[in-house]
C-alpha positions in Angstrom: 155.0 -75.5 -44.4 154.4 -72.2 -46.1 151.3 -70.1 -45.3 149.2 -69.9 -48.4 147.3 -66.6 -48.5 146.1 -66.7 -52.2 142.6 -68.0 -52.6 141.0 -68.1 -56.0 137.3 -67.7 -56.5 134.9 -66.1 -59.0 133.1 -62.7 -58.7 130.2 -61.4 -60.8 132.0 -59.4 -63.6 129.7 -56.4 -63.2 130.3 -56.3 -59.5 134.1 -56.5 -59.9 134.0 -53.8 -62.6 132.0 -51.4 -60.3 134.6 -51.8 -57.5 137.6 -51.4 -59.8 136.3 -48.4 -61.8 135.5 -46.4 -58.6 138.9 -46.8 -57.0 137.3 -48.2 -53.9 137.9 -51.8 -52.8 136.2 -53.7 -50.0 138.1 -55.7 -47.5 137.6 -57.5 -44.2 139.5 -57.0 -40.9 140.2 -60.4 -39.5 139.4 -59.2 -36.0 135.7 -59.4 -37.1 136.1 -63.2 -36.9 138.6 -63.2 -34.0 137.0 -66.5 -32.7 138.1 -68.2 -35.9 141.5 -69.0 -37.3 143.2 -67.0 -40.1 142.5 -69.8 -42.6 138.8 -70.0 -41.5 138.6 -66.2 -41.9 139.9 -66.5 -45.4 137.1 -68.8 -46.2 134.6 -66.3 -44.7 136.1 -63.6 -46.9 135.8 -65.9 -49.9 132.1 -66.7 -49.1 131.3 -62.9 -49.3 133.4 -62.4 -52.5 135.8 -60.1 -50.7 139.2 -59.7 -52.3 141.2 -58.2 -49.4 141.8 -59.4 -45.8 143.7 -57.6 -43.1 145.1 -60.0 -40.5 146.0 -59.1 -36.9 148.9 -60.2 -34.8 148.2 -63.2 -32.7 145.4 -64.8 -34.7 145.7 -68.6 -34.8 146.8 -69.7 -38.3 144.7 -72.9 -38.6 144.4 -74.9 -41.7 146.9 -77.4 -40.4 149.5 -74.7 -39.8 150.9 -74.4 -36.3 151.4 -71.0 -34.7 149.9 -67.6 -34.8 149.9 -64.8 -37.4 152.6 -62.2 -36.8 156.1 -60.9 -37.5 157.6 -63.7 -35.6 156.6 -66.3 -38.2 159.7 -68.0 -39.7 160.6 -67.9 -43.3 158.9 -71.2 -44.1 155.6 -69.7 -42.8 155.7 -66.2 -44.1 154.3 -65.5 -47.6 154.6 -61.8 -47.9 157.0 -59.0 -48.8 159.1 -57.0 -46.3 157.5 -53.9 -44.6 157.6 -51.0 -47.0 159.2 -47.7 -46.0 155.9 -45.8 -46.2 153.6 -44.2 -43.6 150.0 -43.2 -43.7 146.7 -43.2 -41.9 144.7 -46.4 -41.2 141.4 -44.5 -40.6 139.2 -46.3 -38.1 135.9 -44.5 -38.6 134.2 -46.4 -35.8 136.6 -45.1 -33.2 136.1 -41.6 -34.5 132.3 -41.9 -34.1 132.7 -43.5 -30.7 134.9 -40.6 -29.6 132.5 -38.0 -30.8 134.2 -37.0 -34.0 132.4 -36.5 -37.3 133.7 -39.2 -39.6 133.2 -37.3 -42.8 135.0 -34.2 -41.5 137.8 -36.4 -40.1 138.3 -38.1 -43.5 138.6 -34.6 -45.0 141.4 -33.8 -42.5 143.3 -37.0 -43.5 143.0 -36.4 -47.3 146.0 -37.6 -49.1 147.3 -39.6 -46.2 144.8 -42.5 -46.0 146.2 -45.9 -46.8 143.3 -48.1 -45.7 140.3 -47.9 -43.5 138.7 -49.9 -40.6 135.2 -48.9 -41.7 132.3 -49.2 -39.4 128.8 -48.0 -38.7 127.9 -47.5 -35.0 124.6 -47.5 -33.3 125.3 -44.3 -31.3 127.9 -41.6 -30.8 129.2 -42.9 -27.5 132.0 -45.0 -26.1 129.5 -47.8 -25.5 128.6 -47.8 -29.2 128.6 -51.2 -31.0 128.9 -52.1 -34.6 125.7 -52.3 -36.8 125.2 -53.1 -40.5 126.3 -50.3 -42.8 123.6 -47.8 -43.4 121.6 -48.6 -40.2 123.6 -46.6 -37.7 124.7 -43.0 -37.1 128.0 -42.9 -38.9 126.8 -41.5 -42.3 128.3 -44.4 -44.3 127.1 -42.9 -47.6 128.7 -39.6 -46.7 132.0 -41.3 -45.8 132.1 -43.3 -49.1 131.2 -40.3 -51.1 134.0 -38.3 -49.5 136.5 -41.1 -50.3 135.5 -40.8 -54.0 135.8 -37.1 -53.9 139.3 -37.5 -52.5 140.1 -40.0 -55.4 141.1 -42.5 -52.7 142.4 -45.7 -54.3 142.6 -48.4 -51.7 140.8 -50.8 -49.5 137.8 -50.2 -47.2 138.0 -52.9 -44.6 134.9 -54.2 -42.8 135.7 -54.5 -39.1 133.3 -55.7 -36.4 134.6 -55.4 -32.9 131.9 -57.5 -31.2 130.5 -60.9 -31.9 126.9 -61.4 -32.6 125.0 -64.6 -33.6 123.9 -62.8 -36.7 127.5 -61.9 -37.7 127.4 -63.5 -41.1 124.1 -61.9 -41.9 125.3 -58.5 -40.8 128.6 -58.7 -42.7 126.5 -59.7 -45.8 124.4 -56.5 -45.3 127.6 -54.4 -45.2 128.9 -56.1 -48.4 125.6 -55.5 -50.2 125.5 -51.8 -49.0 129.0 -51.2 -50.4 128.2 -52.8 -53.8 124.9 -51.0 -54.1 126.5 -47.7 -53.3 129.1 -48.2 -56.0 126.3 -49.1 -58.5 123.9 -46.4 -57.6 126.0 -43.5 -56.3 129.6 -43.8 -57.7 128.4 -43.2 -61.2 127.3 -39.7 -60.2 130.7 -38.8 -58.7 133.6 -38.1 -60.9 135.6 -41.3 -61.2 139.2 -40.9 -60.1 142.1 -41.0 -62.5 144.1 -44.0 -61.2 146.9 -43.9 -63.7 149.3 -42.2 -61.3 148.0 -43.6 -58.1 149.7 -46.3 -56.0 147.5 -49.3 -56.4 147.1 -51.2 -53.2 145.7 -54.1 -55.1 149.1 -54.6 -56.7 150.9 -54.9 -53.4 150.3 -55.7 -49.8 150.3 -53.0 -47.1 152.0 -53.7 -43.9 151.6 -51.9 -40.5 153.5 -52.7 -37.4 150.7 -54.9 -36.1 148.3 -55.5 -39.0 149.0 -57.0 -42.4 146.8 -56.8 -45.4 146.8 -59.5 -48.0 145.3 -59.9 -51.4 143.0 -62.8 -52.1 143.5 -63.3 -55.8 140.3 -63.5 -57.9 139.8 -65.4 -61.1 137.4 -63.8 -63.6 
């Protein structure tokens, strides 16, 4: 049985336009729902109107499909292209903050090399830091997103929570709303990127040695 990774759903047209015109896209790292199967996590992404999902090796497939997500899946299970011959940075801004680095300055140092981001807001600049809803922590989320626009970054910003909380759905919803509000209220004041010559991640999947990002196709 093939693994179906395309899920169709509707987005508010203004919301979708705001995301596309800025060059920034919002995604979800499946580790956020590591207690659920891959198929169940797809449904979570769908419920938030998120178009991109990055899976991790070892997650139970679910949905009536046996096995776990990973490179060892046979041809009948895989539904993705081969690994591309490209290298870049998957910027985990939460790990930067936890390690004492300024996430905005770190993004500047990676300019032109960022492929995707594991985007987080942390409650403190310490190794014991935990994830909090975007805009409520110490990670300067607005500054990070603004820097990505200045870099003319065209790709996916993945929500990733590394700890489980009973309020997980509520907190992910706050992150989604923060991102969309930022694009509506701030992105219009930042020069929009010229995407004509940029590699569009939404037109292909990005593969890393462990993680795999898939497009959840929308219908407008």
